C-alpha positions as CSV (number, residue, x, y, z in Angstrom):
1,X,-158.7,162.4,70.3
2,X,-159.4,159.7,72.7
3,X,-158.4,156.1,72.0
4,X,-160.7,153.4,72.9
5,X,-160.0,151.2,76.2
6,X,-159.1,148.1,74.1
7,X,-156.1,149.8,72.3
8,X,-155.0,151.1,75.8
9,X,-155.1,147.6,77.3
10,X,-153.1,146.3,74.4
11,X,-150.6,149.2,74.6
12,X,-150.2,148.5,78.3
13,X,-149.7,144.7,77.6
14,X,-146.8,145.7,75.2
15,X,-145.0,147.9,77.8
16,X,-145.5,145.3,80.3
17,X,-143.7,142.7,78.0
18,X,-140.6,145.2,77.7
19,X,-140.5,146.6,81.2
20,X,-138.9,149.8,80.3
21,X,-137.2,152.1,82.6
22,X,-137.4,155.2,80.4
23,X,-140.4,156.0,78.3
24,X,-141.2,158.4,75.8
25,X,-145.0,159.6,75.3
26,X,-145.8,161.6,72.2
27,X,-149.5,162.6,72.0
28,X,-151.9,164.1,74.8
29,X,-154.4,161.4,74.5
30,X,-151.7,158.7,75.4
31,X,-150.8,160.4,78.8
32,X,-153.5,158.0,80.4
33,X,-151.8,155.1,79.0
34,X,-148.7,156.2,80.6
35,X,-150.5,157.1,83.8
36,X,-152.0,153.6,84.1
37,X,-148.6,151.9,83.3
38,X,-146.9,154.1,85.6
39,X,-149.4,153.0,88.6
40,X,-148.6,149.3,87.8
41,X,-145.0,150.2,88.1
42,X,-145.5,151.8,91.4
43,X,-147.7,148.5,92.7
44,X,-144.4,146.2,92.0
45,X,-142.0,149.0,93.1
46,X,-140.3,149.5,89.8
47,X,-139.0,152.9,89.0
48,X,-139.5,154.4,85.4
49,X,-138.9,157.9,84.0
50,X,-141.9,159.3,81.9
51,X,-141.2,161.8,79.4
52,X,-144.5,163.5,78.0
53,X,-144.5,165.7,74.9
54,X,-147.3,167.1,72.8
55,X,-148.1,165.5,69.5
56,X,-147.1,169.0,67.6
57,X,-143.8,169.3,69.4
58,X,-140.9,169.9,67.0
59,X,-138.3,167.2,66.5
60,X,-135.8,169.8,67.5
61,X,-136.9,169.6,71.1
62,X,-134.5,168.3,73.6
63,X,-136.8,165.3,74.3
64,X,-135.9,163.9,71.1
65,X,-132.3,164.2,71.6
66,X,-132.5,161.6,74.5
67,X,-132.1,157.7,74.3
68,X,-135.5,155.8,75.6
69,X,-136.4,152.2,76.0
70,X,-139.6,152.7,74.1
71,X,-141.7,155.3,72.7
72,X,-145.4,155.4,72.6
73,X,-146.7,157.9,69.9
74,X,-150.2,158.7,68.9
75,X,-151.8,161.5,67.0
76,X,-148.8,162.2,65.1
77,X,-150.0,161.0,61.9
78,X,-153.4,162.5,62.2
79,X,-152.4,166.0,63.2
80,X,-148.9,166.7,61.7
81,X,-148.1,167.0,57.9
82,X,-146.6,164.0,56.2
83,X,-143.1,165.3,56.0
84,X,-143.0,166.3,60.0
85,X,-144.7,163.0,60.8
86,X,-142.0,161.1,58.6
87,X,-139.2,162.8,60.2
88,X,-140.6,162.1,63.9
89,X,-140.8,158.4,63.3
90,X,-137.5,158.2,61.5
91,X,-135.7,160.1,64.6
92,X,-137.5,157.9,67.0
93,X,-136.5,154.6,65.1
94,X,-133.0,155.5,64.1
95,X,-131.7,157.5,67.2
96,X,-134.1,157.7,70.2
97,X,-135.4,154.4,70.9
98,X,-135.1,150.5,69.9
99,X,-138.9,149.9,70.3
100,X,-142.0,152.1,69.2
101,X,-145.9,151.6,69.7
102,X,-147.7,153.6,67.5
103,X,-151.3,154.1,67.5
104,X,-152.9,155.4,64.4
105,X,-156.2,156.1,62.6
106,X,-155.4,156.0,59.1
107,X,-159.0,157.1,57.7
108,X,-158.2,160.6,59.1
109,X,-154.7,160.6,57.3
110,X,-153.1,160.9,54.0
111,X,-150.8,157.7,55.1
112,X,-151.2,154.3,53.6
113,X,-150.4,151.0,55.6
114,X,-147.5,150.2,53.2
115,X,-145.9,153.6,54.1
116,X,-145.9,152.5,57.8
117,X,-144.6,149.0,56.9
118,X,-141.8,150.9,55.1
119,X,-140.7,152.3,58.4
120,X,-140.2,148.6,59.8
121,X,-143.5,149.1,61.8
122,X,-145.5,145.8,62.0
123,X,-149.3,145.8,62.4
124,X,-150.1,144.5,66.0
125,X,-153.8,144.8,66.1
126,X,-156.7,146.7,64.3
127,X,-159.7,148.0,65.8
128,X,-163.2,149.1,64.1
129,X,-165.0,151.1,66.6
130,X,-167.8,153.4,65.7
131,X,-167.1,153.3,62.1
132,X,-163.2,154.6,62.8
133,X,-160.5,152.3,62.0
134,X,-157.7,152.3,64.8
135,X,-154.5,150.4,64.1
136,X,-151.7,149.5,66.7
137,X,-148.2,149.3,64.9
138,X,-145.0,148.0,67.0
139,X,-141.4,148.4,66.0
140,X,-138.8,146.2,67.8
141,X,-135.1,146.6,66.6
142,X,-134.5,143.0,67.7
143,X,-137.2,141.3,65.6
144,X,-138.1,143.8,62.7
145,X,-136.2,141.8,60.2
146,X,-135.5,137.7,60.0
147,X,-132.2,136.5,59.2
148,X,-132.5,135.2,55.5
149,X,-131.7,131.5,55.3
150,X,-128.6,132.3,53.1
151,X,-126.9,134.2,55.7
152,X,-124.9,131.5,57.4
153,X,-121.4,130.0,57.2
154,X,-122.7,126.8,55.4
155,X,-123.5,128.7,52.2
156,X,-120.3,130.5,51.9
157,X,-117.1,129.6,50.0
158,X,-118.1,126.5,48.3
159,X,-119.0,124.3,51.5
160,X,-118.7,121.2,49.1
161,X,-114.9,121.7,49.1
162,X,-114.5,122.6,52.8
163,X,-111.8,120.1,54.3
164,X,-110.8,118.9,50.8
165,X,-108.3,121.4,49.8
166,X,-106.0,123.7,51.5
167,X,-104.9,126.8,49.6
């Protein structure tokens, strides 16, 4: 599977905003994205380590037992069965990396967008190219959930009674 150039450009733009040093690339079609980003890093003389694994690699592989700054994932939803893809995304999100870029073609899979949103992934961009729907999702642990308004000290323990009584 080869992703269109617009998706490659957006994936590299997301990488450049993070400036990662350790990158995990899952899926052979995304190796070109990693090579292009690595070329940018060589120009600015920034070192980074790329770990590449195939889309079919089992989650027991040593590559999935390390920490990375970001993971770029493609071909997992389309080529793996649903349970294996869920386990991979869950392992990456919970143990391996605080940020994920996921490239998916939902028309070729049994996944719905709500299931991906359930993993905390946010839709970044959508592309309709030659009748195929490509979607770029991202996950960032720092911004995946807003802090609710009630979760602040002003709403706790009867604030109208503060500085009135001493118990």
